[in-house]
C-alpha positions in Angstrom: 0.1 0.0 0.0 1.5 3.3 -1.2 0.3 6.3 0.9 1.7 8.6 -1.6 -1.3 7.7 -3.8 -3.7 10.7 -3.5 -6.8 8.5 -3.9 -5.7 6.3 -0.9 -4.6 9.3 1.0 -7.9 11.0 0.6 -9.7 7.8 1.6 -7.6 7.6 4.7 -8.3 11.3 5.6 -4.7 12.3 5.3 -5.3 14.8 2.6 -7.8 16.8 4.7 -11.6 16.7 5.4 -13.9 15.1 2.9 -15.7 17.8 0.8 -19.2 18.6 1.8 -22.0 17.3 -0.3 -24.0 20.1 -1.8 -27.6 20.0 -1.0 -28.7 20.8 -4.5 -26.5 17.9 -5.9 -28.5 15.3 -4.0 -31.8 16.1 -5.9 -32.1 15.4 -9.6 -32.8 18.5 -11.8 -36.0 17.0 -13.2 -37.5 16.8 -9.7 -36.6 20.5 -8.9 -38.2 21.4 -12.3 -41.3 19.4 -11.7 -41.6 20.8 -8.1 -41.4 24.3 -9.4 -44.2 23.7 -11.9 -46.4 22.1 -9.2 -45.6 24.9 -6.7 -46.7 27.5 -9.2 -50.0 25.6 -9.7 -50.4 25.2 -5.9 -49.7 29.0 -5.4 -52.4 29.7 -8.0 -54.9 27.6 -6.2 -54.0 29.3 -2.9 -54.4 32.8 -4.6 -57.8 31.9 -6.0 -59.0 30.5 -2.7 -57.9 33.6 -0.9 -59.3 36.1 -3.3 -62.7 34.7 -3.9 -65.5 36.1 -1.7 -67.6 33.5 0.4 -70.5 34.1 -2.0 -68.5 33.0 -4.9 -66.9 30.0 -3.0 -70.4 28.9 -2.2 -71.4 29.1 -5.9 -68.2 27.3 -7.0 -69.0 24.5 -4.6 -72.5 24.2 -6.0 -71.3 24.2 -9.6 -68.6 21.5 -8.9 -69.8 18.8 -6.6 -66.5 16.9 -6.8 -64.7 20.0 -5.4 -67.4 20.4 -2.6 -67.1 16.8 -1.7 -63.3 17.1 -1.5 -63.5 20.2 0.7 -66.1 18.6 3.0 -64.0 15.5 3.4 -60.9 17.5 4.2 -62.8 19.6 6.7 -64.1 16.4 8.4 -60.6 15.1 9.0 -60.3 17.3 12.2 -63.3 19.5 12.6 -61.5 21.7 15.4 -58.9 22.8 12.8 -59.3 24.4 9.5 -57.9 21.4 7.6 -58.2 23.0 4.3 -55.5 25.4 5.4 -53.5 22.5 6.7 -53.6 20.6 3.5 -52.9 23.6 1.3 -50.0 24.9 3.3 -48.4 21.7 4.0 -48.5 20.9 0.2 -47.0 24.3 -0.4 -44.4 23.7 2.2 -43.4 20.4 0.6 -43.3 21.7 -2.9 -41.3 24.8 -1.8 -38.5 22.6 -0.2 -38.4 20.5 -3.3 -38.4 23.4 -5.8 -35.6 25.3 -3.9 -33.2 22.6 -2.6 -30.3 25.0 -2.0 -32.4 27.2 0.3 -32.2 26.5 4.0 -35.0 25.8 6.4 -35.0 29.2 8.0 -35.3 31.1 4.9 -38.1 28.7 3.6 -39.9 29.2 6.8 -39.6 32.9 6.6 -41.0 33.0 3.0 -43.8 30.7 3.9 -44.6 32.9 7.0 -44.8 36.0 4.7 -47.1 34.1 2.3 -49.4 33.0 5.2 -49.5 36.6 6.7 -50.2 38.0 3.3 -53.1 35.6 2.5 -54.7 36.5 5.8 -54.0 40.2 5.5 -55.6 40.4 2.0 -58.8 38.7 3.3 -59.5 41.9 5.3 -60.9 43.4 2.1 -62.6 40.3 0.7 -66.4 40.3 1.2 -67.5 37.7 3.7 -63.9 36.7 4.7 -62.2 37.2 7.9 -58.5 37.6 8.8 -57.1 35.6 11.7 -53.7 35.5 13.4 -54.5 32.0 14.5 -54.8 31.0 10.8 -51.5 32.5 10.0 -49.9 30.4 12.7 -51.8 27.3 11.5 -50.6 27.9 7.9 -47.0 28.4 9.1 -47.2 25.1 11.1 -48.8 23.3 8.2 -46.0 24.6 6.0 -43.4 23.4 8.6 -45.0 19.9 8.5 -44.7 20.0 4.6 -41.0 21.0 4.9 -40.3 18.3 7.5 -40.0 15.2 5.3 -37.8 16.9 2.8 -35.3 18.1 5.3 -35.5 14.8 7.3 -34.6 13.0 4.0 -31.8 15.3 3.2 -30.3 14.9 6.7 -30.4 11.3 6.3 -28.7 11.4 2.9 -26.0 13.7 4.2 -25.5 11.4 7.1 -25.3 8.3 4.9 -22.8 10.0 2.5 
């Protein structure tokens, strides 16, 4: 065994620390692109859901029984909590983490907090809608739940590397 061989020396740790694995390098480019498209669609759904007055939401539910059924089933999951918000923002959180793999957890949470606060703030001016600090916190918690599996997987992948 020749320790002058750079490949053996780097394997033995003699040439210095192993290079850190870049977070973005662990995720294939096609997944990032797909997540960005899905995130754009999810944000469009959130924007439409936020900007529609209650009367138009009711009309939409009458016109689309499949949508009304999906919303009702989601609301029945845990009646004490607005589960529609939980489902929407956990999905947005998951897609945001996948769409921006090089961005850290803190920055993603900050962006999602701003989104949650903006969606509630805008509802002040929408007829029949109300704004709630509790829903901002619920949305951020749901987004964090969506971020969690991605960051757990990345931590495991770094640990295994």
